[in-house]
N, C-alpha and C positions, 0 to 999 in steps of 0.2 A: 906208329900204328894209328894212334888217335888222330894224327895230322892227316893221314890218308883218309880216314873215315869222315873227317870234317870236310875235306875237299870233295869226297865222293857225295856226301849228303848235300853239300852246297850246290853241286852241279845238278843233282836230282831235283832239289827244290826249285832252282831256276827254270829247268826244263818243264816241270809240271805246272809251275805258275804261269809261264808264258803260254803254254798250251791252253790252259783254262781261261786265261784272259782273252786270247784270240777267239775261243769258242763263245765266250760271253758277249763279246762285241758283235760278232756275226749274228748271234741269236737275238740280241736286243734290236739290231737294225731290222731284222725280219718281223719281229713283233711290232715295231713302230709302224712299218708299212701296213701291216694287217690292221692295226688299230686306226690308222688314218681312214681306211675304207669303212670300217665299222662306225666311226664317229660321223662321217659324212652321211651314211645311211640313217643313223639314228637322229641326226639333226633334221634331215628331210622329213622323217616321220613326225617329229615334234612340230615342224612348221605346218604340216597337213592337219594336225590336231588343232593347232591354234586357228587356222583358217576355217575349220569346220565348227569352231566354237566349243570344242571339247577341252577346255582349259584344265579340268581336273586330271585328265589323263596326262596332259603335257607336263603338269607340275610333278607328277610321279616319275615320268620317264626322264625328266631333266636331271634327276639325281644320279641315274646310271651314266648319263653323259658326263657329268662332273667327275664321277669316279674314274671313268676311262681317261679323261683328260689329265687327272692327277697321276695316274699310273704312267701315262705317256711322258709326262714331265719328269717323273722320277727316273724312268728308263733313260731319258736323255742325259740326266746328270750322272747316272751310273756308268753310262757309256764313256763319258769324259773322264771319270775317275779310273775306269779300267785302262784307258789309253795312257793316262798319266802314270799309273803304277807299272804298266808294261814298259814304259821308257825308263823306269827307275829300278828295274829288277836287279841289275848288277849292284846298285847301292844297297838294296835290301839284303842281298846275299853277303855283302862284305861286313855288315854291321849286325851286332847281336841284338840290340834294342831297336825299336821302331823309330825311324827318323822323324823329327818333328814336322818337317814339311809334307810328309806322307801320312801323318796320323789321321787327318780328316778323311782322306780318301779310303784308307784301309778300314777305319772304324765304320764309315758309312756302308761299305760293302758288307762288312760283318753284320751290321744291323739289318740290312736289306735282304740278306740271303734267305732267311726262313720266311720272309714276307713276299718274295717274288718266286713263286713256285714254277712259273713258266721259264725261268732261267736256272736250271739245276746246276750249271757250272759255277754259280756263285757259292753254292754250298761246298763244292770242292775247294774253292779258293779259301773259304773260311776254315776248312779243315787244315789246309797247309799253314795258314797263319796261326792256328791253334797249336800245331806242332812246333812252330818256331818261337812264338812269343808267350805261350802258356795259356792256361784256362782263365787266369785272373784278368788278363788283357781282353780276352774274348767276352767274359762276363761283364766287364765295365762297359763295353760298347753295346752289348745286347740289352742290358738293363738300363741304359741311358744314365749311368752314374755321372756325378759332376766331373768335369774335365775329360769326358770320354772322347770328345772331338767329333761326334756325329753331326753331319750337316743338318742345319735346322730345316731347310726346305725339304730334304728327304723325309724327315720325321713328319712334317705336315702333309706331304703328298701321299704317304703310305698309311696315314691314320685311317682308322675304321669308323670314325665318328661321322654322323650325318651332316651334310652341308647346311649352312645357315640359310634363312629365308632370303637375305639380301643377295647371297651368292647365287641362289637358284633364280631369283628375279633378274639378276644381271645376265645370266646365260640365256634366259628366255628372250630378253630384249635383244641380245646379240643375234640369236637365231632369227627373230622376226625381222631385224634389220638386214641380215644377210640375204633373206629370201624376199625382201621388199613387201612385207606384210603390213597392212594398216591395222595393227592390233592395239586394242585398248587394254592396258595393263592395270586398270584401276581395281578390278575384282581380284586379280592375283595379288596385288599389293595389300589389299584388305585381308586376304586369306593368310598371307605370310606374316603380317603384323599382328594378327589376332593371337591372344594367349589362350591356349587350350587348357581346360581344367584337368587337373591331375585326378583321374578317376580311381587310381589305386589308393589314394588317401581319403576317399569318401567325398561326398558332396559338402560344399562349404556353406550352403544356405538351405533354408526350408522354403519350398514354394508356398505362395499365398493360398492356393486352393487345396493344400493338404488337409486332410480330415484329422482333427484332433480328438482325442478321447473325451466323450461327454460325461459330465458328472450326473449322478442320479438326482432327480429333483427332490428337494427337501420336503419333508412331510409337514403339512400345515396343521396346527392345533388351534382350535378356536377357544377363546377365553371369554367368559361372561363376567360382568361386574358383580361384586359381592352384594348380597341382599341388603336392603336398607333397614330391615327390622332388627338388625343386630345379631342375627343368627350366626352360628359358626360357619365360617367359609372355608372350604377345602379347595386348594389349588388343583385345577384339573390337570391330569397327566395324559400323556399320549396313550390312546387305547390301541392295543395290538391284539389282533384276533388270535386266540389261543386254540391250539388243536384240541379237538374233542377226544377224550380218552374214555374208553369203556371200562367201568369199574367192575371187576368180577365179584360175584356174590360169594359170601363165606361158605366154606365147604360144609360146615355143620348145618347151615340152613338148607343147602342143596340136599343133604342126606335126609334131613327131617322131612323135607317136602316129598321126597321120593317115598318115605315110609308112610306118611299120612295119606297120600293119594296114589295108591298102587294101581288103581283102575285106569288112571290116565296113561301110566307107562305100559299097561297091558294092551290098551287100545292102540297105542302108537307103535307097538311092536317091541321086540327085544332090544334092550339098550346095550350097546357095545361099550366095553370099558376102554376109555381113551387114556387112562392113567395107569401106570404099573402098580400103584398102591391104593386103589379104590376100595378094596376089601377092608384094609386097615382103617381107612377113613370112615367107612360105614360102621364098623364096630365101635369106634370112638364116639360117633354120633349117637348110637344106641345107648352107650353107657352114660352119655351126658343126659339123654332124655330120662333114663331110669333114675339117675341121681336127682334130676329135677322133680320127678314124680315123688320120690321119697321125701324130698325137702318140703314139697307142698302138703304131703300127708302129715308130716311132723308139725307143720304150721297149723293145720286144721285141728290136730289133736291138742295143740297148745291153746288154741282159741277156745275150744270146748272146755278145757280145764279152767280157763279164766272165767268163762261164763258160769261154770258150776260153783266157783268160789263167790 
């Protein structure tokens, strides 16, 4: 029973794999023809920008041209790998492990499948090889582990990194030469060779015209020579203006003044109590005045007694 299942599964794998490979090859050829037309149109636009002196726009557009050329080159290699695997499907069915001569082709297709969304048949081929060789084999190719066997050119062409300045300048010169343009590439060469400052890391230098915080001028203190007559000399110190404070009068004096001159308060009108304990203060002032009068009377009596003796 297991033998029948193996034979049945082997036939199903071969049929599905051949179908997906045929579909992939046909779709890749259509995409290549479509990209050929797009690349010609894009190169023509860049040539018009170079002729009109709009090199800044041409330097930006050429990156898209390079990207399309890389994808076109990757599709060409994948097409050859699909045709190679299609011719070796009976060998793949007969062996449990991946044949060494097919490892590069199969690993490259597995690596390219999620990166080539325009060819969904490659994902179906990847699923077929996952069922046959296991997830570990698929993970090694997808993650580019050592000895994965993925084609180096496929990795470079499907990379998402920006093209270098030399590569962009080379493509611009090829476009200018193709359309017979007398283009001076000195400005573009200077732009591509210039190292742009990393603005995320902050400025690396301080401009000469930047305003620096100024210090407060030091206060000058004049010194006069010591007197020649031998008098005591005092070192002059810095004179600072002191804030003027108003010294309030004693409460006893205020109350006695109010008691001695009642007429002034009557002329000025009724005085409102501004303090909550003004009556207590007034009583204390009166008691102080009475004690003072008694003390003065005692002093007068003592003086009279001394005179009488």
